mmCIF entry with sequence, helices, sheets and N, C-alpha, C, O atoms, coordinates in Angstrom:
data_MODEL
# 
_entry.id   MODEL 
# 
_entity.id                         1 
_entity.type                       polymer 
_entity.pdbx_number_of_molecules   1 
# 
_entity_poly.entity_id                      1 
_entity_poly.type                           'polypeptide(L)' 
_entity_poly.nstd_linkage                   no 
_entity_poly.nstd_monomer                   no 
_entity_poly.pdbx_seq_one_letter_code       MQKTEQQAAEQRQHDIDLYGSAYVRKRENGSGFGSFLEDYGLGIAIVVFLVFFLMPI 
_entity_poly.pdbx_seq_one_letter_code_can   MQKTEQQAAEQRQHDIDLYGSAYVRKRENGSGFGSFLEDYGLGIAIVVFLVFFLMPI 
_entity_poly.pdbx_strand_id                 A 
# 
loop_
_entity_poly_seq.entity_id 
_entity_poly_seq.num 
_entity_poly_seq.mon_id 
_entity_poly_seq.hetero 
1 1  MET n 
1 2  GLN n 
1 3  LYS n 
1 4  THR n 
1 5  GLU n 
1 6  GLN n 
1 7  GLN n 
1 8  ALA n 
1 9  ALA n 
1 10 GLU n 
1 11 GLN n 
1 12 ARG n 
1 13 GLN n 
1 14 HIS n 
1 15 ASP n 
1 16 ILE n 
1 17 ASP n 
1 18 LEU n 
1 19 TYR n 
1 20 GLY n 
1 21 SER n 
1 22 ALA n 
1 23 TYR n 
1 24 VAL n 
1 25 ARG n 
1 26 LYS n 
1 27 ARG n 
1 28 GLU n 
1 29 ASN n 
1 30 GLY n 
1 31 SER n 
1 32 GLY n 
1 33 PHE n 
1 34 GLY n 
1 35 SER n 
1 36 PHE n 
1 37 LEU n 
1 38 GLU n 
1 39 ASP n 
1 40 TYR n 
1 41 GLY n 
1 42 LEU n 
1 43 GLY n 
1 44 ILE n 
1 45 ALA n 
1 46 ILE n 
1 47 VAL n 
1 48 VAL n 
1 49 PHE n 
1 50 LEU n 
1 51 VAL n 
1 52 PHE n 
1 53 PHE n 
1 54 LEU n 
1 55 MET n 
1 56 PRO n 
1 57 ILE n 
# 
_struct_asym.id          A 
_struct_asym.entity_id   1 
# 
loop_
_struct_conf.conf_type_id 
_struct_conf.id 
_struct_conf.pdbx_PDB_helix_id 
_struct_conf.beg_label_comp_id 
_struct_conf.beg_label_asym_id 
_struct_conf.beg_label_seq_id 
_struct_conf.pdbx_beg_PDB_ins_code 
_struct_conf.end_label_comp_id 
_struct_conf.end_label_asym_id 
_struct_conf.end_label_seq_id 
_struct_conf.pdbx_end_PDB_ins_code 
_struct_conf.beg_auth_comp_id 
_struct_conf.beg_auth_asym_id 
_struct_conf.beg_auth_seq_id 
_struct_conf.end_auth_comp_id 
_struct_conf.end_auth_asym_id 
_struct_conf.end_auth_seq_id 
_struct_conf.pdbx_PDB_helix_class 
_struct_conf.details 
_struct_conf.pdbx_PDB_helix_length 
HELX_P HELX_P1 AA1 GLN A 2  ? TYR A 19 ? GLN A 2  TYR A 19 1 ? 18 
HELX_P HELX_P2 AA2 SER A 21 ? ASN A 29 ? SER A 21 ASN A 29 1 ? 9  
HELX_P HELX_P3 AA3 PHE A 33 ? PHE A 53 ? PHE A 33 PHE A 53 1 ? 21 
# 
_struct_conf_type.id          HELX_P 
_struct_conf_type.criteria    ? 
_struct_conf_type.reference   ? 
# 
loop_
_atom_site.group_PDB 
_atom_site.id 
_atom_site.type_symbol 
_atom_site.label_atom_id 
_atom_site.label_alt_id 
_atom_site.label_comp_id 
_atom_site.label_asym_id 
_atom_site.label_entity_id 
_atom_site.label_seq_id 
_atom_site.pdbx_PDB_ins_code 
_atom_site.Cartn_x 
_atom_site.Cartn_y 
_atom_site.Cartn_z 
_atom_site.occupancy 
_atom_site.B_iso_or_equiv 
_atom_site.pdbx_formal_charge 
_atom_site.auth_seq_id 
_atom_site.auth_comp_id 
_atom_site.auth_asym_id 
_atom_site.auth_atom_id 
_atom_site.pdbx_PDB_model_num 
ATOM 1   N N  . MET A 1 1  ? 145.863 98.941  157.398 1.00 0.00 ? 1  MET A N  1 
ATOM 2   C CA . MET A 1 1  ? 144.944 99.729  156.584 1.00 0.00 ? 1  MET A CA 1 
ATOM 3   C C  . MET A 1 1  ? 145.707 100.816 155.837 1.00 0.00 ? 1  MET A C  1 
ATOM 4   O O  . MET A 1 1  ? 145.515 101.018 154.638 1.00 0.00 ? 1  MET A O  1 
ATOM 5   N N  . GLN A 1 2  ? 146.572 101.508 156.565 1.00 0.00 ? 2  GLN A N  1 
ATOM 6   C CA . GLN A 1 2  ? 147.314 102.596 155.933 1.00 0.00 ? 2  GLN A CA 1 
ATOM 7   C C  . GLN A 1 2  ? 148.290 102.055 154.888 1.00 0.00 ? 2  GLN A C  1 
ATOM 8   O O  . GLN A 1 2  ? 148.563 102.708 153.880 1.00 0.00 ? 2  GLN A O  1 
ATOM 9   N N  . LYS A 1 3  ? 148.810 100.858 155.142 1.00 0.00 ? 3  LYS A N  1 
ATOM 10  C CA . LYS A 1 3  ? 149.745 100.263 154.188 1.00 0.00 ? 3  LYS A CA 1 
ATOM 11  C C  . LYS A 1 3  ? 149.036 99.909  152.880 1.00 0.00 ? 3  LYS A C  1 
ATOM 12  O O  . LYS A 1 3  ? 149.592 100.112 151.801 1.00 0.00 ? 3  LYS A O  1 
ATOM 13  N N  . THR A 1 4  ? 147.822 99.387  152.969 1.00 0.00 ? 4  THR A N  1 
ATOM 14  C CA . THR A 1 4  ? 147.088 99.048  151.749 1.00 0.00 ? 4  THR A CA 1 
ATOM 15  C C  . THR A 1 4  ? 146.699 100.304 150.978 1.00 0.00 ? 4  THR A C  1 
ATOM 16  O O  . THR A 1 4  ? 146.710 100.304 149.747 1.00 0.00 ? 4  THR A O  1 
ATOM 17  N N  . GLU A 1 5  ? 146.355 101.379 151.696 1.00 0.00 ? 5  GLU A N  1 
ATOM 18  C CA . GLU A 1 5  ? 146.049 102.646 151.016 1.00 0.00 ? 5  GLU A CA 1 
ATOM 19  C C  . GLU A 1 5  ? 147.279 103.182 150.301 1.00 0.00 ? 5  GLU A C  1 
ATOM 20  O O  . GLU A 1 5  ? 147.184 103.712 149.194 1.00 0.00 ? 5  GLU A O  1 
ATOM 21  N N  . GLN A 1 6  ? 148.434 103.041 150.941 1.00 0.00 ? 6  GLN A N  1 
ATOM 22  C CA . GLN A 1 6  ? 149.678 103.504 150.323 1.00 0.00 ? 6  GLN A CA 1 
ATOM 23  C C  . GLN A 1 6  ? 150.000 102.659 149.090 1.00 0.00 ? 6  GLN A C  1 
ATOM 24  O O  . GLN A 1 6  ? 150.434 103.190 148.069 1.00 0.00 ? 6  GLN A O  1 
ATOM 25  N N  . GLN A 1 7  ? 149.790 101.360 149.183 1.00 0.00 ? 7  GLN A N  1 
ATOM 26  C CA . GLN A 1 7  ? 150.031 100.496 148.029 1.00 0.00 ? 7  GLN A CA 1 
ATOM 27  C C  . GLN A 1 7  ? 149.075 100.827 146.892 1.00 0.00 ? 7  GLN A C  1 
ATOM 28  O O  . GLN A 1 7  ? 149.472 100.821 145.727 1.00 0.00 ? 7  GLN A O  1 
ATOM 29  N N  . ALA A 1 8  ? 147.823 101.116 147.218 1.00 0.00 ? 8  ALA A N  1 
ATOM 30  C CA . ALA A 1 8  ? 146.849 101.481 146.192 1.00 0.00 ? 8  ALA A CA 1 
ATOM 31  C C  . ALA A 1 8  ? 147.241 102.797 145.522 1.00 0.00 ? 8  ALA A C  1 
ATOM 32  O O  . ALA A 1 8  ? 147.111 102.938 144.306 1.00 0.00 ? 8  ALA A O  1 
ATOM 33  N N  . ALA A 1 9  ? 147.719 103.754 146.309 1.00 0.00 ? 9  ALA A N  1 
ATOM 34  C CA . ALA A 1 9  ? 148.152 105.033 145.738 1.00 0.00 ? 9  ALA A CA 1 
ATOM 35  C C  . ALA A 1 9  ? 149.377 104.850 144.848 1.00 0.00 ? 9  ALA A C  1 
ATOM 36  O O  . ALA A 1 9  ? 149.479 105.468 143.788 1.00 0.00 ? 9  ALA A O  1 
ATOM 37  N N  . GLU A 1 10 ? 150.303 104.000 145.280 1.00 0.00 ? 10 GLU A N  1 
ATOM 38  C CA . GLU A 1 10 ? 151.488 103.730 144.456 1.00 0.00 ? 10 GLU A CA 1 
ATOM 39  C C  . GLU A 1 10 ? 151.099 103.024 143.162 1.00 0.00 ? 10 GLU A C  1 
ATOM 40  O O  . GLU A 1 10 ? 151.640 103.337 142.101 1.00 0.00 ? 10 GLU A O  1 
ATOM 41  N N  . GLN A 1 11 ? 150.171 102.082 143.236 1.00 0.00 ? 11 GLN A N  1 
ATOM 42  C CA . GLN A 1 11 ? 149.717 101.373 142.036 1.00 0.00 ? 11 GLN A CA 1 
ATOM 43  C C  . GLN A 1 11 ? 149.010 102.326 141.088 1.00 0.00 ? 11 GLN A C  1 
ATOM 44  O O  . GLN A 1 11 ? 149.187 102.247 139.873 1.00 0.00 ? 11 GLN A O  1 
ATOM 45  N N  . ARG A 1 12 ? 148.198 103.239 141.649 1.00 0.00 ? 12 ARG A N  1 
ATOM 46  C CA . ARG A 1 12 ? 147.493 104.218 140.816 1.00 0.00 ? 12 ARG A CA 1 
ATOM 47  C C  . ARG A 1 12 ? 148.494 105.125 140.102 1.00 0.00 ? 12 ARG A C  1 
ATOM 48  O O  . ARG A 1 12 ? 148.341 105.411 138.914 1.00 0.00 ? 12 ARG A O  1 
ATOM 49  N N  . GLN A 1 13 ? 149.514 105.574 140.823 1.00 0.00 ? 13 GLN A N  1 
ATOM 50  C CA . GLN A 1 13 ? 150.525 106.436 140.203 1.00 0.00 ? 13 GLN A CA 1 
ATOM 51  C C  . GLN A 1 13 ? 151.287 105.675 139.126 1.00 0.00 ? 13 GLN A C  1 
ATOM 52  O O  . GLN A 1 13 ? 151.614 106.236 138.080 1.00 0.00 ? 13 GLN A O  1 
ATOM 53  N N  . HIS A 1 14 ? 151.568 104.407 139.378 1.00 0.00 ? 14 HIS A N  1 
ATOM 54  C CA . HIS A 1 14 ? 152.250 103.583 138.377 1.00 0.00 ? 14 HIS A CA 1 
ATOM 55  C C  . HIS A 1 14 ? 151.387 103.442 137.126 1.00 0.00 ? 14 HIS A C  1 
ATOM 56  O O  . HIS A 1 14 ? 151.890 103.537 136.007 1.00 0.00 ? 14 HIS A O  1 
ATOM 57  N N  . ASP A 1 15 ? 150.081 103.214 137.317 1.00 0.00 ? 15 ASP A N  1 
ATOM 58  C CA . ASP A 1 15 ? 149.176 103.098 136.173 1.00 0.00 ? 15 ASP A CA 1 
ATOM 59  C C  . ASP A 1 15 ? 149.086 104.404 135.399 1.00 0.00 ? 15 ASP A C  1 
ATOM 60  O O  . ASP A 1 15 ? 149.035 104.393 134.169 1.00 0.00 ? 15 ASP A O  1 
ATOM 61  N N  . ILE A 1 16 ? 149.067 105.539 136.111 1.00 0.00 ? 16 ILE A N  1 
ATOM 62  C CA . ILE A 1 16 ? 149.033 106.837 135.432 1.00 0.00 ? 16 ILE A CA 1 
ATOM 63  C C  . ILE A 1 16 ? 150.297 107.020 134.600 1.00 0.00 ? 16 ILE A C  1 
ATOM 64  O O  . ILE A 1 16 ? 150.233 107.477 133.459 1.00 0.00 ? 16 ILE A O  1 
ATOM 65  N N  . ASP A 1 17 ? 151.442 106.665 135.172 1.00 0.00 ? 17 ASP A N  1 
ATOM 66  C CA . ASP A 1 17 ? 152.701 106.787 134.424 1.00 0.00 ? 17 ASP A CA 1 
ATOM 67  C C  . ASP A 1 17 ? 152.706 105.879 133.207 1.00 0.00 ? 17 ASP A C  1 
ATOM 68  O O  . ASP A 1 17 ? 153.221 106.252 132.153 1.00 0.00 ? 17 ASP A O  1 
ATOM 69  N N  . LEU A 1 18 ? 152.136 104.692 133.345 1.00 0.00 ? 18 LEU A N  1 
ATOM 70  C CA . LEU A 1 18 ? 152.187 103.707 132.271 1.00 0.00 ? 18 LEU A CA 1 
ATOM 71  C C  . LEU A 1 18 ? 151.119 103.961 131.205 1.00 0.00 ? 18 LEU A C  1 
ATOM 72  O O  . LEU A 1 18 ? 151.416 103.917 130.011 1.00 0.00 ? 18 LEU A O  1 
ATOM 73  N N  . TYR A 1 19 ? 149.880 104.226 131.627 1.00 0.00 ? 19 TYR A N  1 
ATOM 74  C CA . TYR A 1 19 ? 148.758 104.308 130.686 1.00 0.00 ? 19 TYR A CA 1 
ATOM 75  C C  . TYR A 1 19 ? 148.258 105.723 130.430 1.00 0.00 ? 19 TYR A C  1 
ATOM 76  O O  . TYR A 1 19 ? 147.612 105.970 129.412 1.00 0.00 ? 19 TYR A O  1 
ATOM 77  N N  . GLY A 1 20 ? 148.540 106.645 131.325 1.00 0.00 ? 20 GLY A N  1 
ATOM 78  C CA . GLY A 1 20 ? 148.037 108.008 131.187 1.00 0.00 ? 20 GLY A CA 1 
ATOM 79  C C  . GLY A 1 20 ? 146.855 108.249 132.106 1.00 0.00 ? 20 GLY A C  1 
ATOM 80  O O  . GLY A 1 20 ? 146.148 107.321 132.499 1.00 0.00 ? 20 GLY A O  1 
ATOM 81  N N  . SER A 1 21 ? 146.659 109.506 132.438 1.00 0.00 ? 21 SER A N  1 
ATOM 82  C CA . SER A 1 21 ? 145.631 109.841 133.428 1.00 0.00 ? 21 SER A CA 1 
ATOM 83  C C  . SER A 1 21 ? 144.218 109.641 132.888 1.00 0.00 ? 21 SER A C  1 
ATOM 84  O O  . SER A 1 21 ? 143.308 109.333 133.657 1.00 0.00 ? 21 SER A O  1 
ATOM 85  N N  . ALA A 1 22 ? 144.017 109.808 131.581 1.00 0.00 ? 22 ALA A N  1 
ATOM 86  C CA . ALA A 1 22 ? 142.668 109.650 131.028 1.00 0.00 ? 22 ALA A CA 1 
ATOM 87  C C  . ALA A 1 22 ? 142.191 108.208 131.181 1.00 0.00 ? 22 ALA A C  1 
ATOM 88  O O  . ALA A 1 22 ? 141.030 107.973 131.518 1.00 0.00 ? 22 ALA A O  1 
ATOM 89  N N  . TYR A 1 23 ? 143.074 107.243 130.939 1.00 0.00 ? 23 TYR A N  1 
ATOM 90  C CA . TYR A 1 23 ? 142.696 105.836 131.086 1.00 0.00 ? 23 TYR A CA 1 
ATOM 91  C C  . TYR A 1 23 ? 142.348 105.515 132.537 1.00 0.00 ? 23 TYR A C  1 
ATOM 92  O O  . TYR A 1 23 ? 141.351 104.846 132.810 1.00 0.00 ? 23 TYR A O  1 
ATOM 93  N N  . VAL A 1 24 ? 143.171 105.995 133.462 1.00 0.00 ? 24 VAL A N  1 
ATOM 94  C CA . VAL A 1 24 ? 142.936 105.699 134.876 1.00 0.00 ? 24 VAL A CA 1 
ATOM 95  C C  . VAL A 1 24 ? 141.644 106.362 135.345 1.00 0.00 ? 24 VAL A C  1 
ATOM 96  O O  . VAL A 1 24 ? 140.883 105.765 136.107 1.00 0.00 ? 24 VAL A O  1 
ATOM 97  N N  . ARG A 1 25 ? 141.391 107.584 134.899 1.00 0.00 ? 25 ARG A N  1 
ATOM 98  C CA . ARG A 1 25 ? 140.161 108.288 135.268 1.00 0.00 ? 25 ARG A CA 1 
ATOM 99  C C  . ARG A 1 25 ? 138.941 107.535 134.733 1.00 0.00 ? 25 ARG A C  1 
ATOM 100 O O  . ARG A 1 25 ? 137.939 107.386 135.432 1.00 0.00 ? 25 ARG A O  1 
ATOM 101 N N  . LYS A 1 26 ? 139.036 107.063 133.487 1.00 0.00 ? 26 LYS A N  1 
ATOM 102 C CA . LYS A 1 26 ? 137.927 106.314 132.888 1.00 0.00 ? 26 LYS A CA 1 
ATOM 103 C C  . LYS A 1 26 ? 137.685 105.016 133.653 1.00 0.00 ? 26 LYS A C  1 
ATOM 104 O O  . LYS A 1 26 ? 136.540 104.643 133.906 1.00 0.00 ? 26 LYS A O  1 
ATOM 105 N N  . ARG A 1 27 ? 138.754 104.340 134.017 1.00 0.00 ? 27 ARG A N  1 
ATOM 106 C CA . ARG A 1 27 ? 138.620 103.077 134.742 1.00 0.00 ? 27 ARG A CA 1 
ATOM 107 C C  . ARG A 1 27 ? 138.002 103.300 136.117 1.00 0.00 ? 27 ARG A C  1 
ATOM 108 O O  . ARG A 1 27 ? 137.182 102.497 136.561 1.00 0.00 ? 27 ARG A O  1 
ATOM 109 N N  . GLU A 1 28 ? 138.385 104.381 136.797 1.00 0.00 ? 28 GLU A N  1 
ATOM 110 C CA . GLU A 1 28 ? 137.866 104.646 138.133 1.00 0.00 ? 28 GLU A CA 1 
ATOM 111 C C  . GLU A 1 28 ? 136.419 105.121 138.105 1.00 0.00 ? 28 GLU A C  1 
ATOM 112 O O  . GLU A 1 28 ? 135.674 104.875 139.053 1.00 0.00 ? 28 GLU A O  1 
ATOM 113 N N  . ASN A 1 29 ? 136.010 105.794 137.041 1.00 0.00 ? 29 ASN A N  1 
ATOM 114 C CA . ASN A 1 29 ? 134.648 106.315 136.963 1.00 0.00 ? 29 ASN A CA 1 
ATOM 115 C C  . ASN A 1 29 ? 133.643 105.237 136.590 1.00 0.00 ? 29 ASN A C  1 
ATOM 116 O O  . ASN A 1 29 ? 132.437 105.476 136.646 1.00 0.00 ? 29 ASN A O  1 
ATOM 117 N N  . GLY A 1 30 ? 134.106 104.082 136.220 1.00 0.00 ? 30 GLY A N  1 
ATOM 118 C CA . GLY A 1 30 ? 133.201 103.003 135.855 1.00 0.00 ? 30 GLY A CA 1 
ATOM 119 C C  . GLY A 1 30 ? 132.870 103.058 134.380 1.00 0.00 ? 30 GLY A C  1 
ATOM 120 O O  . GLY A 1 30 ? 133.315 103.946 133.654 1.00 0.00 ? 30 GLY A O  1 
ATOM 121 N N  . SER A 1 31 ? 132.095 102.110 133.965 1.00 0.00 ? 31 SER A N  1 
ATOM 122 C CA . SER A 1 31 ? 131.791 102.016 132.548 1.00 0.00 ? 31 SER A CA 1 
ATOM 123 C C  . SER A 1 31 ? 130.348 102.400 132.307 1.00 0.00 ? 31 SER A C  1 
ATOM 124 O O  . SER A 1 31 ? 129.454 102.078 133.090 1.00 0.00 ? 31 SER A O  1 
ATOM 125 N N  . GLY A 1 32 ? 130.149 103.086 131.220 1.00 0.00 ? 32 GLY A N  1 
ATOM 126 C CA . GLY A 1 32 ? 128.809 103.428 130.783 1.00 0.00 ? 32 GLY A CA 1 
ATOM 127 C C  . GLY A 1 32 ? 128.612 102.899 129.381 1.00 0.00 ? 32 GLY A C  1 
ATOM 128 O O  . GLY A 1 32 ? 129.361 102.036 128.923 1.00 0.00 ? 32 GLY A O  1 
ATOM 129 N N  . PHE A 1 33 ? 127.614 103.410 128.706 1.00 0.00 ? 33 PHE A N  1 
ATOM 130 C CA . PHE A 1 33 ? 127.342 102.944 127.349 1.00 0.00 ? 33 PHE A CA 1 
ATOM 131 C C  . PHE A 1 33 ? 128.470 103.321 126.402 1.00 0.00 ? 33 PHE A C  1 
ATOM 132 O O  . PHE A 1 33 ? 128.774 102.567 125.478 1.00 0.00 ? 33 PHE A O  1 
ATOM 133 N N  . GLY A 1 34 ? 129.099 104.479 126.616 1.00 0.00 ? 34 GLY A N  1 
ATOM 134 C CA . GLY A 1 34 ? 130.202 104.908 125.758 1.00 0.00 ? 34 GLY A CA 1 
ATOM 135 C C  . GLY A 1 34 ? 131.383 103.965 125.832 1.00 0.00 ? 34 GLY A C  1 
ATOM 136 O O  . GLY A 1 34 ? 131.985 103.643 124.808 1.00 0.00 ? 34 GLY A O  1 
ATOM 137 N N  . SER A 1 35 ? 131.722 103.521 127.027 1.00 0.00 ? 35 SER A N  1 
ATOM 138 C CA . SER A 1 35 ? 132.847 102.596 127.134 1.00 0.00 ? 35 SER A CA 1 
ATOM 139 C C  . SER A 1 35 ? 132.468 101.220 126.588 1.00 0.00 ? 35 SER A C  1 
ATOM 140 O O  . SER A 1 35 ? 133.335 100.485 126.117 1.00 0.00 ? 35 SER A O  1 
ATOM 141 N N  . PHE A 1 36 ? 131.186 100.863 126.646 1.00 0.00 ? 36 PHE A N  1 
ATOM 142 C CA . PHE A 1 36 ? 130.744 99.613  126.033 1.00 0.00 ? 36 PHE A CA 1 
ATOM 143 C C  . PHE A 1 36 ? 131.016 99.650  124.539 1.00 0.00 ? 36 PHE A C  1 
ATOM 144 O O  . PHE A 1 36 ? 131.511 98.676  123.970 1.00 0.00 ? 36 PHE A O  1 
ATOM 145 N N  . LEU A 1 37 ? 130.693 100.779 123.896 1.00 0.00 ? 37 LEU A N  1 
ATOM 146 C CA . LEU A 1 37 ? 130.949 100.893 122.462 1.00 0.00 ? 37 LEU A CA 1 
ATOM 147 C C  . LEU A 1 37 ? 132.440 100.900 122.172 1.00 0.00 ? 37 LEU A C  1 
ATOM 148 O O  . LEU A 1 37 ? 132.876 100.339 121.166 1.00 0.00 ? 37 LEU A O  1 
ATOM 149 N N  . GLU A 1 38 ? 133.236 101.534 123.045 1.00 0.00 ? 38 GLU A N  1 
ATOM 150 C CA . GLU A 1 38 ? 134.680 101.518 122.840 1.00 0.00 ? 38 GLU A CA 1 
ATOM 151 C C  . GLU A 1 38 ? 135.224 100.100 122.942 1.00 0.00 ? 38 GLU A C  1 
ATOM 152 O O  . GLU A 1 38 ? 136.089 99.703  122.161 1.00 0.00 ? 38 GLU A O  1 
ATOM 153 N N  . ASP A 1 39 ? 134.717 99.341  123.903 1.00 0.00 ? 39 ASP A N  1 
ATOM 154 C CA . ASP A 1 39 ? 135.231 97.992  124.125 1.00 0.00 ? 39 ASP A CA 1 
ATOM 155 C C  . ASP A 1 39 ? 134.772 97.012  123.057 1.00 0.00 ? 39 ASP A C  1 
ATOM 156 O O  . ASP A 1 39 ? 135.543 96.144  122.648 1.00 0.00 ? 39 ASP A O  1 
ATOM 157 N N  . TYR A 1 40 ? 133.533 97.133  122.598 1.00 0.00 ? 40 TYR A N  1 
ATOM 158 C CA . TYR A 1 40 ? 132.964 96.134  121.702 1.00 0.00 ? 40 TYR A CA 1 
ATOM 159 C C  . TYR A 1 40 ? 132.580 96.684  120.334 1.00 0.00 ? 40 TYR A C  1 
ATOM 160 O O  . TYR A 1 40 ? 131.949 95.982  119.544 1.00 0.00 ? 40 TYR A O  1 
ATOM 161 N N  . GLY A 1 41 ? 132.948 97.923  120.046 1.00 0.00 ? 41 GLY A N  1 
ATOM 162 C CA . GLY A 1 41 ? 132.534 98.556  118.795 1.00 0.00 ? 41 GLY A CA 1 
ATOM 163 C C  . GLY A 1 41 ? 133.024 97.827  117.566 1.00 0.00 ? 41 GLY A C  1 
ATOM 164 O O  . GLY A 1 41 ? 132.273 97.657  116.606 1.00 0.00 ? 41 GLY A O  1 
ATOM 165 N N  . LEU A 1 42 ? 134.276 97.393  117.578 1.00 0.00 ? 42 LEU A N  1 
ATOM 166 C CA . LEU A 1 42 ? 134.824 96.686  116.417 1.00 0.00 ? 42 LEU A CA 1 
ATOM 167 C C  . LEU A 1 42 ? 134.105 95.354  116.211 1.00 0.00 ? 42 LEU A C  1 
ATOM 168 O O  . LEU A 1 42 ? 133.795 94.985  115.078 1.00 0.00 ? 42 LEU A O  1 
ATOM 169 N N  . GLY A 1 43 ? 133.844 94.644  117.281 1.00 0.00 ? 43 GLY A N  1 
ATOM 170 C CA . GLY A 1 43 ? 133.114 93.382  117.173 1.00 0.00 ? 43 GLY A CA 1 
ATOM 171 C C  . GLY A 1 43 ? 131.708 93.580  116.642 1.00 0.00 ? 43 GLY A C  1 
ATOM 172 O O  . GLY A 1 43 ? 131.233 92.800  115.817 1.00 0.00 ? 43 GLY A O  1 
ATOM 173 N N  . ILE A 1 44 ? 131.040 94.627  117.117 1.00 0.00 ? 44 ILE A N  1 
ATOM 174 C CA . ILE A 1 44 ? 129.695 94.935  116.623 1.00 0.00 ? 44 ILE A CA 1 
ATOM 175 C C  . ILE A 1 44 ? 129.742 95.262  115.140 1.00 0.00 ? 44 ILE A C  1 
ATOM 176 O O  . ILE A 1 44 ? 128.887 94.812  114.377 1.00 0.00 ? 44 ILE A O  1 
ATOM 177 N N  . ALA A 1 45 ? 130.736 96.044  114.725 1.00 0.00 ? 45 ALA A N  1 
ATOM 178 C CA . ALA A 1 45 ? 130.857 96.410  113.313 1.00 0.00 ? 45 ALA A CA 1 
ATOM 179 C C  . ALA A 1 45 ? 131.092 95.176  112.444 1.00 0.00 ? 45 ALA A C  1 
ATOM 180 O O  . ALA A 1 45 ? 130.536 95.078  111.350 1.00 0.00 ? 45 ALA A O  1 
ATOM 181 N N  . ILE A 1 46 ? 131.899 94.245  112.910 1.00 0.00 ? 46 ILE A N  1 
ATOM 182 C CA . ILE A 1 46 ? 132.171 93.026  112.141 1.00 0.00 ? 46 ILE A CA 1 
ATOM 183 C C  . ILE A 1 46 ? 130.900 92.188  112.005 1.00 0.00 ? 46 ILE A C  1 
ATOM 184 O O  . ILE A 1 46 ? 130.599 91.682  110.923 1.00 0.00 ? 46 ILE A O  1 
ATOM 185 N N  . VAL A 1 47 ? 130.159 92.042  113.097 1.00 0.00 ? 47 VAL A N  1 
ATOM 186 C CA . VAL A 1 47 ? 128.922 91.259  113.049 1.00 0.00 ? 47 VAL A CA 1 
ATOM 187 C C  . VAL A 1 47 ? 127.919 91.903  112.102 1.00 0.00 ? 47 VAL A C  1 
ATOM 188 O O  . VAL A 1 47 ? 127.278 91.207  111.314 1.00 0.00 ? 47 VAL A O  1 
ATOM 189 N N  . VAL A 1 48 ? 127.775 93.221  112.169 1.00 0.00 ? 48 VAL A N  1 
ATOM 190 C CA . VAL A 1 48 ? 126.848 93.913  111.269 1.00 0.00 ? 48 VAL A CA 1 
ATOM 191 C C  . VAL A 1 48 ? 127.276 93.714  109.823 1.00 0.00 ? 48 VAL A C  1 
ATOM 192 O O  . VAL A 1 48 ? 126.437 93.479  108.953 1.00 0.00 ? 48 VAL A O  1 
ATOM 193 N N  . PHE A 1 49 ? 128.577 93.807  109.560 1.00 0.00 ? 49 PHE A N  1 
ATOM 194 C CA . PHE A 1 49 ? 129.079 93.593  108.202 1.00 0.00 ? 49 PHE A CA 1 
ATOM 195 C C  . PHE A 1 49 ? 128.740 92.180  107.727 1.00 0.00 ? 49 PHE A C  1 
ATOM 196 O O  . PHE A 1 49 ? 128.243 92.004  106.615 1.00 0.00 ? 49 PHE A O  1 
ATOM 197 N N  . LEU A 1 50 ? 129.002 91.185  108.553 1.00 0.00 ? 50 LEU A N  1 
ATOM 198 C CA . LEU A 1 50 ? 128.736 89.804  108.156 1.00 0.00 ? 50 LEU A CA 1 
ATOM 199 C C  . LEU A 1 50 ? 127.250 89.565  107.919 1.00 0.00 ? 50 LEU A C  1 
ATOM 200 O O  . LEU A 1 50 ? 126.876 88.880  106.967 1.00 0.00 ? 50 LEU A O  1 
ATOM 201 N N  . VAL A 1 51 ? 126.413 90.119  108.765 1.00 0.00 ? 51 VAL A N  1 
ATOM 202 C CA . VAL A 1 51 ? 124.972 89.885  108.637 1.00 0.00 ? 51 VAL A CA 1 
ATOM 203 C C  . VAL A 1 51 ? 124.413 90.552  107.390 1.00 0.00 ? 51 VAL A C  1 
ATOM 204 O O  . VAL A 1 51 ? 123.648 89.933  106.651 1.00 0.00 ? 51 VAL A O  1 
ATOM 205 N N  . PHE A 1 52 ? 124.782 91.803  107.144 1.00 0.00 ? 52 PHE A N  1 
ATOM 206 C CA . PHE A 1 52 ? 124.148 92.550  106.060 1.00 0.00 ? 52 PHE A CA 1 
ATOM 207 C C  . PHE A 1 52 ? 124.806 92.358  104.697 1.00 0.00 ? 52 PHE A C  1 
ATOM 208 O O  . PHE A 1 52 ? 124.128 92.456  103.675 1.00 0.00 ? 52 PHE A O  1 
ATOM 209 N N  . PHE A 1 53 ? 126.092 92.090  104.656 1.00 0.00 ? 53 PHE A N  1 
ATOM 210 C CA . PHE A 1 53 ? 126.779 92.050  103.367 1.00 0.00 ? 53 PHE A CA 1 
ATOM 211 C C  . PHE A 1 53 ? 127.128 90.649  102.890 1.00 0.00 ? 53 PHE A C  1 
ATOM 212 O O  . PHE A 1 53 ? 127.328 90.438  101.693 1.00 0.00 ? 53 PHE A O  1 
ATOM 213 N N  . LEU A 1 54 ? 127.204 89.698  103.795 1.00 0.00 ? 54 LEU A N  1 
ATOM 214 C CA . LEU A 1 54 ? 127.595 88.358  103.371 1.00 0.00 ? 54 LEU A CA 1 
ATOM 215 C C  . LEU A 1 54 ? 126.445 87.352  103.402 1.00 0.00 ? 54 LEU A C  1 
ATOM 216 O O  . LEU A 1 54 ? 126.615 86.205  102.988 1.00 0.00 ? 54 LEU A O  1 
ATOM 217 N N  . MET A 1 55 ? 125.290 87.769  103.882 1.00 0.00 ? 55 MET A N  1 
ATOM 218 C CA . MET A 1 55 ? 124.142 86.865  103.871 1.00 0.00 ? 55 MET A CA 1 
ATOM 219 C C  . MET A 1 55 ? 123.595 86.776  102.453 1.00 0.00 ? 55 MET A C  1 
ATOM 220 O O  . MET A 1 55 ? 123.529 87.785  101.750 1.00 0.00 ? 55 MET A O  1 
ATOM 221 N N  . PRO A 1 56 ? 123.204 85.589  102.028 1.00 0.00 ? 56 PRO A N  1 
ATOM 222 C CA . PRO A 1 56 ? 122.612 85.487  100.686 1.00 0.00 ? 56 PRO A CA 1 
ATOM 223 C C  . PRO A 1 56 ? 121.262 86.192  100.638 1.00 0.00 ? 56 PRO A C  1 
ATOM 224 O O  . PRO A 1 56 ? 120.496 86.183  101.601 1.00 0.00 ? 56 PRO A O  1 
ATOM 225 N N  . ILE A 1 57 ? 121.002 86.784  99.516  1.00 0.00 ? 57 ILE A N  1 
ATOM 226 C CA . ILE A 1 57 ? 119.757 87.555  99.352  1.00 0.00 ? 57 ILE A CA 1 
ATOM 227 C C  . ILE A 1 57 ? 118.614 86.612  99.001  1.00 0.00 ? 57 ILE A C  1 
ATOM 228 O O  . ILE A 1 57 ? 117.480 87.058  98.821  1.00 0.00 ? 57 ILE A O  1 
# 
């Protein structure tokens, strides 16, 4: 048990060094609507563009 906790702490520190503390904090806090928009915002924007601007009138 203690070994897995130590490995998890080492992995967390490695992720902080690699990605930064804000990313790790966001990942640990879970996802809300804001992270949904961050993850899929570009895709939503592309779909809206295609629907409204490229559809024949």
